[in-house]
C-alpha positions in Angstrom: 28.1 72.6 57.9 24.8 70.4 57.3 27.7 67.4 56.4 30.0 68.1 59.5 26.5 68.3 61.6 25.4 64.7 59.9 29.2 63.5 61.1 29.2 64.7 64.5 25.6 63.0 65.4 27.5 59.8 64.0 30.4 60.0 66.1 28.1 60.9 68.8 26.1 57.6 68.4 29.2 55.4 68.6 29.1 55.3 72.6 25.5 54.0 72.4 26.6 51.8 69.8 29.2 49.9 72.5 26.9 50.0 75.1 24.3 48.5 73.6 26.1 46.1 71.0 23.7 47.1 68.4 25.4 47.7 64.9 24.4 50.9 63.0 24.6 50.7 59.3 25.6 53.9 57.4 25.3 54.7 54.2 26.4 58.0 52.6 26.3 58.9 48.7 28.6 61.3 47.4 30.2 60.9 50.5 32.8 63.8 49.0 30.2 66.3 50.0 31.0 65.6 53.9 34.5 64.5 53.6 37.1 66.4 56.0 40.3 65.0 57.5 38.4 64.9 60.6 36.3 61.7 59.5 39.5 59.6 59.1 39.5 58.8 62.9 35.9 57.8 62.4 36.3 55.7 59.5 39.6 53.8 61.2 37.6 52.7 64.1 34.2 52.2 62.3 34.4 48.2 63.0 35.3 49.3 66.4 32.3 51.4 67.0 30.0 48.6 65.4 29.7 50.9 62.3 29.0 49.3 58.9 30.1 52.3 57.0 29.2 52.4 53.0 30.4 55.2 51.1 29.8 56.6 47.6 31.9 58.6 45.2 31.7 59.6 42.0 35.9 59.3 41.4 38.9 59.5 43.3 39.5 63.0 42.4 37.1 64.1 44.8 38.8 62.6 47.4 42.4 64.0 46.5 41.1 67.5 46.8 41.4 67.0 50.6 44.7 65.0 50.1 46.3 62.0 48.5 46.8 60.8 52.1 43.1 60.9 52.5 42.6 59.0 49.6 44.4 56.4 50.4 43.2 56.4 54.1 39.7 56.0 52.4 40.6 53.2 50.4 42.9 51.0 52.9 39.2 51.1 55.0 37.8 49.5 52.1 36.4 45.7 53.1 34.4 45.4 50.3 34.9 47.8 46.7 31.7 47.6 44.7 32.7 49.6 41.0 30.1 50.6 38.8 30.3 52.4 35.3 33.6 54.6 36.3 33.7 57.1 33.0 36.6 58.9 34.5 39.9 57.2 32.9 42.2 58.1 35.7 39.7 56.4 38.9 39.0 53.6 36.1 42.2 52.6 36.0 42.9 53.1 39.8 39.8 51.0 40.2 41.1 48.4 37.9 44.2 47.9 40.0 42.5 47.9 43.2 40.1 44.9 42.3 42.5 42.9 40.8 45.9 43.9 39.3 47.8 40.0 39.1 50.6 38.4 38.0 51.0 37.4 34.4 53.7 35.0 33.5 55.4 35.1 29.7 57.8 33.0 28.4 58.6 34.0 24.5 61.3 31.9 22.4 63.8 33.3 19.6 63.4 30.7 16.7 65.3 30.7 13.5 62.6 29.2 11.5 59.3 28.1 11.9 60.3 24.6 11.9 62.3 24.7 15.2 61.6 21.9 17.5 61.0 22.4 21.5 64.7 21.2 21.7 65.9 23.7 19.5 64.3 26.5 21.3 65.5 25.4 24.6 67.6 28.1 26.4 66.8 30.2 23.8 63.6 31.8 26.1 63.0 34.6 28.2 60.4 34.4 31.4 59.0 37.8 32.6 56.4 38.5 35.3 54.4 41.2 34.3 51.3 43.1 36.1 48.1 41.9 34.3 44.3 43.1 35.0 42.3 40.5 35.6 39.2 43.0 34.6 40.5 45.4 32.1 39.8 49.4 33.3 38.2 49.8 29.8 35.4 47.2 31.0 34.5 49.5 34.0 33.9 52.3 31.9 31.2 50.0 29.6 29.5 48.5 32.2 25.6 49.0 32.2 23.2 50.1 34.7 22.7 47.7 37.0 26.0 46.0 36.7 29.2 45.9 38.8 32.6 44.6 39.4 32.8 44.0 43.3 35.8 42.7 45.4 35.5 41.3 48.9 38.1 41.7 51.7 39.4 37.9 50.6 40.0 39.2 47.1 37.1 37.2 45.5 36.3 39.2 42.4 33.0 38.8 40.4 33.1 40.9 37.5 29.7 42.2 35.8 27.5 41.1 38.7 23.7 42.2 38.2 22.4 44.1 41.1 18.5 43.7 40.2 17.6 46.6 42.0 18.7 48.7 38.9 17.1 47.1 36.7 14.0 49.3 36.4 16.5 52.0 34.7 17.6 51.8 31.4 20.9 50.6 30.4 23.4 53.6 29.8 
């Protein structure tokens, strides 16, 4: 009930933003508490309504409780993804893919002996293009307090970025 009231107030403020040209920063911690299907329109039109929206969740399972397509819509609206320590394996794997799933080219050769030369190996190689993590999801599970991995809309990736605000807390 309280979450619906907050989201309704945010929606009503959009007209004021458009009339004044002012941007409103919205930070919602534990977004899953107020999440519902009706919020997708607000998130889809957030930039149009001059909102800078920051959502915080513990894991993607919180969003899947509404629906898989709801989770996908939330992720599609993320211009910047900040990932702190993620202990949930499924979420850290998905965050690893969202952050930086790249491609790796592997070339292997079949050699008859260890002394084979490059000429002898010519034509015996196999090239494979595989998915590869730049930041391993296991590393996301080991991040300390105050550290994060960050990906911007233009795919700049920073890993183990220290955010000083959290430095007053003990490393876990």
